[in-house]
N, C-alpha and C positions, 0 to 999 in steps of 0.2 A: 364832536360828532365823528362817527367812524368813517373810514374810507368807503366802506360798502354803501352807507347811507348817502354820501356825497355822490357816489356813482349812480345811484338811483335818481337823485335829484337832477344830475346832469343829463342822464338818459331821458328823463321826462321832458326836460327843456328842449332837447334835440328833437324828440318825436313831435312835440307841440309845434316847433318851428317848421318841421317838414310838412306836417298836416296843414298848417296855415299857408305855406308857400305852394302847396299842390294845386289849390284852386286857381290862383292867377296864372300859374304855369300851364295848367291844362286848358284854360279858356283863352289865354293870350289876348286879353283886352276885349274880347267879344262880349256882347250883352247876354245876360242869362234869359232864358225863356220866361215869360210872364208868370206861368204857373209855378215855377221853381222859386221865384222871389217871395211869393206868398207862403210857401212851405218853409223856406229858410227863416222868414220872419216869425213863424209860429214855433220854431224849434226851442228857443230860449224859454218862453213861458211854459211849454210842455215839460221841459226838463226841470224847471223850478217846481212845477206842480208835483211832478213825480218825486222829487226830493222831499218836499213837504209831507206828502202822503206817506212815504216810506218812513220818515222820521216820526210822524205823529201816530202811526198805526203799528209800530213794531217795538218790541222790547226783548232784548237778549236774542235777537235773530228769529223771533216768532211773532205771529200776528197777535196784537194785544191792544186794548184800549186802556189808557192810563191818564194821568194828569196832563200830559202833553197833548193828548187827543182833545180833552175838554178845552184847553187853552187855545188850540188852533181853531176849534169849532166856534168858540165865542168870538175870536178875532175875525173869523169869516163872517159872522153875523154883523159885527160892527162895520166891516167893510161893505157888505151888501146894503146895509142901511145908510150908506153915504158917509161914514166916518173916515178920517184920514188914516193913512198907513201907520203913522206914528201912534195914533190912538189904538189901532189894532194890535200893534206890537206891544204896547204897554198893557193892554188887556190880556193878551196871551201870556206875557211874563207874569203878571200879577196872579192870574188864575192858576197857572201851572205851579208857581212857587207856593201859593196858598194851599193847593191840594197836596203838594208834596210835603208840606209842613204838617198837614193833618194825618198823612198816612205813615 
């Protein structure tokens, strides 16, 4: 790998460490307000949902519905109907791969 790429990796690691350290330094051991704990707890699921939607509904930088959209939709149906996450992933992979093979 090039020196420039390693520089980017190191810079990202430093920025991540600074961001993670900023919270404890700013609050100094004080408890967070109750409303902020709920918001912080919902951040990860919201980001994951945004990544899934972006991946499922975009193709070459534009809005599109393709095989991956059908796979994610059917996996969602499996999960809503009480299936396990593993079953949902298997359904998504199988449907997406099958539709890509047909197209």
